[in-house]
PyMOL CGO cylinders between C-alpha atoms (Angstrom):
from pymol import cmd
from pymol.cgo import CYLINDER

trace = [
    CYLINDER, 6.74, 0.76, -23.42, 8.54, 1.18, -20.21, 0.3, 1, 1, 1, 1, 1, 1,
    CYLINDER, 8.54, 1.18, -20.21, 7.46, -1.08, -17.41, 0.3, 1, 1, 1, 1, 1, 1,
    CYLINDER, 7.46, -1.08, -17.41, 7.33, -0.38, -13.78, 0.3, 1, 1, 1, 1, 1, 1,
    CYLINDER, 7.33, -0.38, -13.78, 8.20, -2.49, -10.91, 0.3, 1, 1, 1, 1, 1, 1,
    CYLINDER, 8.20, -2.49, -10.91, 7.09, -1.91, -7.26, 0.3, 1, 1, 1, 1, 1, 1,
    CYLINDER, 7.09, -1.91, -7.26, 9.64, -0.65, -4.72, 0.3, 1, 1, 1, 1, 1, 1,
    CYLINDER, 9.64, -0.65, -4.72, 8.30, -3.47, -2.57, 0.3, 1, 1, 1, 1, 1, 1,
    CYLINDER, 8.30, -3.47, -2.57, 9.55, -6.08, -5.06, 0.3, 1, 1, 1, 1, 1, 1,
    CYLINDER, 9.55, -6.08, -5.06, 12.80, -4.65, -5.26, 0.3, 1, 1, 1, 1, 1, 1,
    CYLINDER, 12.80, -4.65, -5.26, 13.10, -4.24, -1.49, 0.3, 1, 1, 1, 1, 1, 1,
    CYLINDER, 13.10, -4.24, -1.49, 11.94, -7.79, -0.98, 0.3, 1, 1, 1, 1, 1, 1,
    CYLINDER, 11.94, -7.79, -0.98, 14.66, -9.14, -3.33, 0.3, 1, 1, 1, 1, 1, 1,
    CYLINDER, 14.66, -9.14, -3.33, 17.42, -6.97, -1.79, 0.3, 1, 1, 1, 1, 1, 1,
    CYLINDER, 17.42, -6.97, -1.79, 16.33, -8.09, 1.81, 0.3, 1, 1, 1, 1, 1, 1,
    CYLINDER, 16.33, -8.09, 1.81, 16.54, -11.72, 0.43, 0.3, 1, 1, 1, 1, 1, 1,
    CYLINDER, 16.54, -11.72, 0.43, 19.96, -11.09, -0.83, 0.3, 1, 1, 1, 1, 1, 1,
    CYLINDER, 19.96, -11.09, -0.83, 20.99, -9.31, 2.58, 0.3, 1, 1, 1, 1, 1, 1,
    CYLINDER, 20.99, -9.31, 2.58, 20.02, -12.53, 4.45, 0.3, 1, 1, 1, 1, 1, 1,
    CYLINDER, 20.02, -12.53, 4.45, 22.01, -14.70, 2.15, 0.3, 1, 1, 1, 1, 1, 1,
    CYLINDER, 22.01, -14.70, 2.15, 25.20, -12.49, 2.85, 0.3, 1, 1, 1, 1, 1, 1,
    CYLINDER, 25.20, -12.49, 2.85, 25.20, -10.35, -0.15, 0.3, 1, 1, 1, 1, 1, 1,
    CYLINDER, 25.20, -10.35, -0.15, 26.64, -6.81, -0.28, 0.3, 1, 1, 1, 1, 1, 1,
    CYLINDER, 26.64, -6.81, -0.28, 23.27, -5.05, -0.80, 0.3, 1, 1, 1, 1, 1, 1,
    CYLINDER, 23.27, -5.05, -0.80, 24.67, -1.57, -0.35, 0.3, 1, 1, 1, 1, 1, 1,
    CYLINDER, 24.67, -1.57, -0.35, 27.27, -2.18, -3.16, 0.3, 1, 1, 1, 1, 1, 1,
    CYLINDER, 27.27, -2.18, -3.16, 24.56, -3.60, -5.40, 0.3, 1, 1, 1, 1, 1, 1,
    CYLINDER, 24.56, -3.60, -5.40, 22.27, -0.64, -4.94, 0.3, 1, 1, 1, 1, 1, 1,
    CYLINDER, 22.27, -0.64, -4.94, 24.97, 1.60, -5.80, 0.3, 1, 1, 1, 1, 1, 1,
    CYLINDER, 24.97, 1.60, -5.80, 26.05, -0.28, -8.82, 0.3, 1, 1, 1, 1, 1, 1,
    CYLINDER, 26.05, -0.28, -8.82, 22.37, -0.19, -9.98, 0.3, 1, 1, 1, 1, 1, 1,
    CYLINDER, 22.37, -0.19, -9.98, 22.54, 3.43, -9.74, 0.3, 1, 1, 1, 1, 1, 1,
    CYLINDER, 22.54, 3.43, -9.74, 19.97, 3.69, -7.02, 0.3, 1, 1, 1, 1, 1, 1,
    CYLINDER, 19.97, 3.69, -7.02, 19.93, 6.23, -4.29, 0.3, 1, 1, 1, 1, 1, 1,
    CYLINDER, 19.93, 6.23, -4.29, 18.78, 4.63, -0.98, 0.3, 1, 1, 1, 1, 1, 1,
    CYLINDER, 18.78, 4.63, -0.98, 15.98, 7.11, -0.73, 0.3, 1, 1, 1, 1, 1, 1,
    CYLINDER, 15.98, 7.11, -0.73, 14.57, 5.63, -3.68, 0.3, 1, 1, 1, 1, 1, 1,
    CYLINDER, 14.57, 5.63, -3.68, 13.84, 2.37, -1.97, 0.3, 1, 1, 1, 1, 1, 1,
    CYLINDER, 13.84, 2.37, -1.97, 12.10, 4.10, 1.09, 0.3, 1, 1, 1, 1, 1, 1,
    CYLINDER, 12.10, 4.10, 1.09, 9.12, 4.91, -0.95, 0.3, 1, 1, 1, 1, 1, 1,
    CYLINDER, 9.12, 4.91, -0.95, 7.39, 1.50, -0.33, 0.3, 1, 1, 1, 1, 1, 1,
    CYLINDER, 7.39, 1.50, -0.33, 4.38, 2.38, -2.51, 0.3, 1, 1, 1, 1, 1, 1,
    CYLINDER, 4.38, 2.38, -2.51, 6.58, 3.62, -5.34, 0.3, 1, 1, 1, 1, 1, 1,
    CYLINDER, 6.58, 3.62, -5.34, 7.76, 2.24, -8.44, 0.3, 1, 1, 1, 1, 1, 1,
    CYLINDER, 7.76, 2.24, -8.44, 11.21, 1.93, -10.21, 0.3, 1, 1, 1, 1, 1, 1,
    CYLINDER, 11.21, 1.93, -10.21, 11.77, 1.31, -14.01, 0.3, 1, 1, 1, 1, 1, 1,
    CYLINDER, 11.77, 1.31, -14.01, 11.74, -2.39, -14.96, 0.3, 1, 1, 1, 1, 1, 1,
    CYLINDER, 11.74, -2.39, -14.96, 15.34, -2.12, -16.10, 0.3, 1, 1, 1, 1, 1, 1,
    CYLINDER, 15.34, -2.12, -16.10, 16.31, -1.96, -12.46, 0.3, 1, 1, 1, 1, 1, 1,
    CYLINDER, 16.31, -1.96, -12.46, 14.62, -5.33, -11.82, 0.3, 1, 1, 1, 1, 1, 1,
    CYLINDER, 14.62, -5.33, -11.82, 16.51, -6.61, -14.86, 0.3, 1, 1, 1, 1, 1, 1,
    CYLINDER, 16.51, -6.61, -14.86, 19.81, -5.27, -14.09, 0.3, 1, 1, 1, 1, 1, 1,
    CYLINDER, 19.81, -5.27, -14.09, 19.46, -6.48, -10.47, 0.3, 1, 1, 1, 1, 1, 1,
    CYLINDER, 19.46, -6.48, -10.47, 19.18, -10.10, -11.39, 0.3, 1, 1, 1, 1, 1, 1,
    CYLINDER, 19.18, -10.10, -11.39, 21.82, -9.94, -13.96, 0.3, 1, 1, 1, 1, 1, 1,
    CYLINDER, 21.82, -9.94, -13.96, 24.23, -8.41, -11.37, 0.3, 1, 1, 1, 1, 1, 1,
    CYLINDER, 24.23, -8.41, -11.37, 23.24, -10.93, -8.72, 0.3, 1, 1, 1, 1, 1, 1,
    CYLINDER, 23.24, -10.93, -8.72, 23.98, -13.78, -10.99, 0.3, 1, 1, 1, 1, 1, 1,
    CYLINDER, 23.98, -13.78, -10.99, 27.39, -12.31, -11.98, 0.3, 1, 1, 1, 1, 1, 1,
    CYLINDER, 27.39, -12.31, -11.98, 28.49, -11.69, -8.43, 0.3, 1, 1, 1, 1, 1, 1,
    CYLINDER, 28.49, -11.69, -8.43, 27.13, -15.13, -7.00, 0.3, 1, 1, 1, 1, 1, 1,
    CYLINDER, 27.13, -15.13, -7.00, 27.63, -17.36, -10.05, 0.3, 1, 1, 1, 1, 1, 1,
    CYLINDER, 27.63, -17.36, -10.05, 24.14, -19.09, -8.54, 0.3, 1, 1, 1, 1, 1, 1,
    CYLINDER, 24.14, -19.09, -8.54, 22.17, -20.51, -11.33, 0.3, 1, 1, 1, 1, 1, 1,
    CYLINDER, 22.17, -20.51, -11.33, 19.31, -20.66, -9.25, 0.3, 1, 1, 1, 1, 1, 1,
    CYLINDER, 19.31, -20.66, -9.25, 19.58, -16.97, -7.57, 0.3, 1, 1, 1, 1, 1, 1,
    CYLINDER, 19.58, -16.97, -7.57, 15.82, -16.29, -7.65, 0.3, 1, 1, 1, 1, 1, 1,
    CYLINDER, 15.82, -16.29, -7.65, 14.84, -19.34, -6.04, 0.3, 1, 1, 1, 1, 1, 1,
    CYLINDER, 14.84, -19.34, -6.04, 17.42, -19.00, -3.38, 0.3, 1, 1, 1, 1, 1, 1,
    CYLINDER, 17.42, -19.00, -3.38, 16.51, -15.33, -2.70, 0.3, 1, 1, 1, 1, 1, 1,
    CYLINDER, 16.51, -15.33, -2.70, 12.77, -16.35, -2.45, 0.3, 1, 1, 1, 1, 1, 1,
    CYLINDER, 12.77, -16.35, -2.45, 13.68, -18.70, 0.34, 0.3, 1, 1, 1, 1, 1, 1,
    CYLINDER, 13.68, -18.70, 0.34, 14.51, -15.47, 2.54, 0.3, 1, 1, 1, 1, 1, 1,
    CYLINDER, 14.51, -15.47, 2.54, 11.53, -13.36, 1.88, 0.3, 1, 1, 1, 1, 1, 1,
    CYLINDER, 11.53, -13.36, 1.88, 9.16, -12.95, 4.81, 0.3, 1, 1, 1, 1, 1, 1,
    CYLINDER, 9.16, -12.95, 4.81, 5.38, -13.30, 4.52, 0.3, 1, 1, 1, 1, 1, 1,
    CYLINDER, 5.38, -13.30, 4.52, 3.72, -9.80, 4.48, 0.3, 1, 1, 1, 1, 1, 1,
    CYLINDER, 3.72, -9.80, 4.48, 6.33, -8.12, 2.58, 0.3, 1, 1, 1, 1, 1, 1,
    CYLINDER, 6.33, -8.12, 2.58, 4.15, -7.64, -0.56, 0.3, 1, 1, 1, 1, 1, 1,
    CYLINDER, 4.15, -7.64, -0.56, 1.56, -6.09, 1.45, 0.3, 1, 1, 1, 1, 1, 1,
    CYLINDER, 1.56, -6.09, 1.45, -1.99, -6.46, -0.08, 0.3, 1, 1, 1, 1, 1, 1,
    CYLINDER, -1.99, -6.46, -0.08, -0.90, -9.18, -2.53, 0.3, 1, 1, 1, 1, 1, 1,
    CYLINDER, -0.90, -9.18, -2.53, 0.26, -11.29, 0.47, 0.3, 1, 1, 1, 1, 1, 1,
    CYLINDER, 0.26, -11.29, 0.47, -3.05, -10.73, 2.23, 0.3, 1, 1, 1, 1, 1, 1,
    CYLINDER, -3.05, -10.73, 2.23, -5.26, -11.60, -0.89, 0.3, 1, 1, 1, 1, 1, 1,
    CYLINDER, -5.26, -11.60, -0.89, -3.19, -14.92, -1.76, 0.3, 1, 1, 1, 1, 1, 1,
    CYLINDER, -3.19, -14.92, -1.76, -3.30, -15.89, 1.99, 0.3, 1, 1, 1, 1, 1, 1,
    CYLINDER, -3.30, -15.89, 1.99, -6.95, -16.19, 1.61, 0.3, 1, 1, 1, 1, 1, 1,
    CYLINDER, -6.95, -16.19, 1.61, -6.42, -19.30, -0.79, 0.3, 1, 1, 1, 1, 1, 1,
    CYLINDER, -6.42, -19.30, -0.79, -7.16, -22.73, 0.43, 0.3, 1, 1, 1, 1, 1, 1,
    CYLINDER, -7.16, -22.73, 0.43, -4.55, -24.54, -1.81, 0.3, 1, 1, 1, 1, 1, 1,
    CYLINDER, -4.55, -24.54, -1.81, -1.46, -23.89, -4.07, 0.3, 1, 1, 1, 1, 1, 1,
    CYLINDER, -1.46, -23.89, -4.07, -4.02, -23.73, -7.25, 0.3, 1, 1, 1, 1, 1, 1,
    CYLINDER, -4.02, -23.73, -7.25, -6.12, -21.13, -5.73, 0.3, 1, 1, 1, 1, 1, 1,
    CYLINDER, -6.12, -21.13, -5.73, -2.88, -19.13, -4.60, 0.3, 1, 1, 1, 1, 1, 1,
    CYLINDER, -2.88, -19.13, -4.60, -1.66, -19.31, -8.22, 0.3, 1, 1, 1, 1, 1, 1,
    CYLINDER, -1.66, -19.31, -8.22, -4.95, -17.93, -9.38, 0.3, 1, 1, 1, 1, 1, 1,
    CYLINDER, -4.95, -17.93, -9.38, -4.73, -14.90, -7.39, 0.3, 1, 1, 1, 1, 1, 1,
    CYLINDER, -4.73, -14.90, -7.39, -0.98, -14.50, -7.91, 0.3, 1, 1, 1, 1, 1, 1,
    CYLINDER, -0.98, -14.50, -7.91, -1.79, -14.30, -11.72, 0.3, 1, 1, 1, 1, 1, 1,
    CYLINDER, -1.79, -14.30, -11.72, -4.53, -11.92, -11.06, 0.3, 1, 1, 1, 1, 1, 1,
    CYLINDER, -4.53, -11.92, -11.06, -2.72, -9.35, -8.85, 0.3, 1, 1, 1, 1, 1, 1,
    CYLINDER, -2.72, -9.35, -8.85, 0.75, -9.55, -10.01, 0.3, 1, 1, 1, 1, 1, 1,
    CYLINDER, 0.75, -9.55, -10.01, 0.16, -6.36, -12.10, 0.3, 1, 1, 1, 1, 1, 1,
    CYLINDER, 0.16, -6.36, -12.10, 0.22, -4.37, -8.84, 0.3, 1, 1, 1, 1, 1, 1,
    CYLINDER, 0.22, -4.37, -8.84, 3.96, -5.41, -8.35, 0.3, 1, 1, 1, 1, 1, 1,
    CYLINDER, 3.96, -5.41, -8.35, 5.06, -5.23, -12.02, 0.3, 1, 1, 1, 1, 1, 1,
    CYLINDER, 5.06, -5.23, -12.02, 3.34, -3.39, -14.90, 0.3, 1, 1, 1, 1, 1, 1,
    CYLINDER, 3.34, -3.39, -14.90, 5.31, -5.02, -17.63, 0.3, 1, 1, 1, 1, 1, 1,
    CYLINDER, 5.31, -5.02, -17.63, 4.87, -8.67, -16.68, 0.3, 1, 1, 1, 1, 1, 1,
    CYLINDER, 4.87, -8.67, -16.68, 1.73, -10.91, -16.73, 0.3, 1, 1, 1, 1, 1, 1,
    CYLINDER, 1.73, -10.91, -16.73, 1.67, -14.44, -15.47, 0.3, 1, 1, 1, 1, 1, 1,
    CYLINDER, 1.67, -14.44, -15.47, -1.22, -16.46, -17.05, 0.3, 1, 1, 1, 1, 1, 1,
    CYLINDER, -1.22, -16.46, -17.05, -2.41, -19.68, -15.52, 0.3, 1, 1, 1, 1, 1, 1,
    CYLINDER, -2.41, -19.68, -15.52, -3.88, -22.36, -17.73, 0.3, 1, 1, 1, 1, 1, 1,
    CYLINDER, -3.88, -22.36, -17.73, -5.55, -25.36, -16.34, 0.3, 1, 1, 1, 1, 1, 1,
    CYLINDER, -5.55, -25.36, -16.34, -4.87, -28.50, -18.11, 0.3, 1, 1, 1, 1, 1, 1,
    CYLINDER, -4.87, -28.50, -18.11, -5.82, -32.29, -17.91, 0.3, 1, 1, 1, 1, 1, 1,
    CYLINDER, -5.82, -32.29, -17.91, -2.41, -32.72, -16.13, 0.3, 1, 1, 1, 1, 1, 1,
    CYLINDER, -2.41, -32.72, -16.13, -2.58, -29.85, -13.73, 0.3, 1, 1, 1, 1, 1, 1,
    CYLINDER, -2.58, -29.85, -13.73, -1.77, -26.17, -14.05, 0.3, 1, 1, 1, 1, 1, 1,
    CYLINDER, -1.77, -26.17, -14.05, 0.57, -24.31, -16.43, 0.3, 1, 1, 1, 1, 1, 1,
    CYLINDER, 0.57, -24.31, -16.43, 2.27, -20.92, -15.31, 0.3, 1, 1, 1, 1, 1, 1,
    CYLINDER, 2.27, -20.92, -15.31, 3.36, -18.82, -18.33, 0.3, 1, 1, 1, 1, 1, 1,
    CYLINDER, 3.36, -18.82, -18.33, 5.20, -15.57, -18.11, 0.3, 1, 1, 1, 1, 1, 1,
    CYLINDER, 5.20, -15.57, -18.11, 4.39, -12.81, -20.59, 0.3, 1, 1, 1, 1, 1, 1,
    CYLINDER, 4.39, -12.81, -20.59, 6.39, -9.63, -20.71, 0.3, 1, 1, 1, 1, 1, 1,
    CYLINDER, 6.39, -9.63, -20.71, 5.76, -6.38, -22.58, 0.3, 1, 1, 1, 1, 1, 1,
    CYLINDER, 5.76, -6.38, -22.58, 8.15, -3.88, -23.73, 0.3, 1, 1, 1, 1, 1, 1,
    CYLINDER, 8.15, -3.88, -23.73, 11.82, -3.94, -24.42, 0.3, 1, 1, 1, 1, 1, 1,
    CYLINDER, 11.82, -3.94, -24.42, 12.55, -5.74, -21.16, 0.3, 1, 1, 1, 1, 1, 1,
    CYLINDER, 12.55, -5.74, -21.16, 11.20, -8.83, -22.59, 0.3, 1, 1, 1, 1, 1, 1,
    CYLINDER, 11.20, -8.83, -22.59, 14.16, -9.28, -24.83, 0.3, 1, 1, 1, 1, 1, 1,
    CYLINDER, 14.16, -9.28, -24.83, 16.67, -9.62, -21.99, 0.3, 1, 1, 1, 1, 1, 1,
    CYLINDER, 16.67, -9.62, -21.99, 14.85, -10.41, -18.70, 0.3, 1, 1, 1, 1, 1, 1,
    CYLINDER, 14.85, -10.41, -18.70, 16.84, -13.10, -16.80, 0.3, 1, 1, 1, 1, 1, 1,
    CYLINDER, 16.84, -13.10, -16.80, 14.89, -15.98, -15.49, 0.3, 1, 1, 1, 1, 1, 1,
    CYLINDER, 14.89, -15.98, -15.49, 15.71, -15.32, -12.03, 0.3, 1, 1, 1, 1, 1, 1,
    CYLINDER, 15.71, -15.32, -12.03, 13.22, -12.58, -11.86, 0.3, 1, 1, 1, 1, 1, 1,
    CYLINDER, 13.22, -12.58, -11.86, 10.39, -15.00, -12.83, 0.3, 1, 1, 1, 1, 1, 1,
    CYLINDER, 10.39, -15.00, -12.83, 11.60, -17.77, -10.86, 0.3, 1, 1, 1, 1, 1, 1,
    CYLINDER, 11.60, -17.77, -10.86, 11.74, -15.28, -7.75, 0.3, 1, 1, 1, 1, 1, 1,
    CYLINDER, 11.74, -15.28, -7.75, 8.36, -14.25, -8.21, 0.3, 1, 1, 1, 1, 1, 1,
    CYLINDER, 8.36, -14.25, -8.21, 6.98, -17.67, -8.71, 0.3, 1, 1, 1, 1, 1, 1,
    CYLINDER, 6.98, -17.67, -8.71, 8.88, -19.19, -5.85, 0.3, 1, 1, 1, 1, 1, 1,
    CYLINDER, 8.88, -19.19, -5.85, 7.91, -16.34, -3.38, 0.3, 1, 1, 1, 1, 1, 1,
    CYLINDER, 7.91, -16.34, -3.38, 4.28, -17.41, -4.15, 0.3, 1, 1, 1, 1, 1, 1,
    CYLINDER, 4.28, -17.41, -4.15, 4.89, -21.29, -3.84, 0.3, 1, 1, 1, 1, 1, 1,
    CYLINDER, 4.89, -21.29, -3.84, 7.18, -20.85, -0.61, 0.3, 1, 1, 1, 1, 1, 1,
    CYLINDER, 7.18, -20.85, -0.61, 4.97, -18.24, 1.20, 0.3, 1, 1, 1, 1, 1, 1,
    CYLINDER, 4.97, -18.24, 1.20, 1.33, -19.47, 0.32, 0.3, 1, 1, 1, 1, 1, 1,
    CYLINDER, 1.33, -19.47, 0.32, 1.81, -23.25, 0.76, 0.3, 1, 1, 1, 1, 1, 1,
]
cmd.load_cgo(trace, "trace")
């Protein structure tokens, strides 16, 4: 199964990397993307683009926390309807519940599952398809960090 990732997610990641001083034009070219592909904000790209982006970012930066650091530069509203839905949350637990519910709009191959325990909340990341075998952790950390930083 080939998953798809929203162009909004890729653009958010690239904008965050640009804010952090990365060579985004070079990264886009190395990923085999045409800039026009990133203009269709309601479009989707193959999940492998998302995977390769994070592999390349870690290789270029050596940053073991690349996903978290990139999330620090994402601006509220970038993820459009998902941002607005989660913004209605009164607290982080509510934001995480909505994040797990609506994440499939942003990525069709990944599901976040929220489990309430006696100690708090546990977030698990489930992936489908071949991408699950090689997805770097930075992708999950970016997604979850965006939620925690933007909605708290």
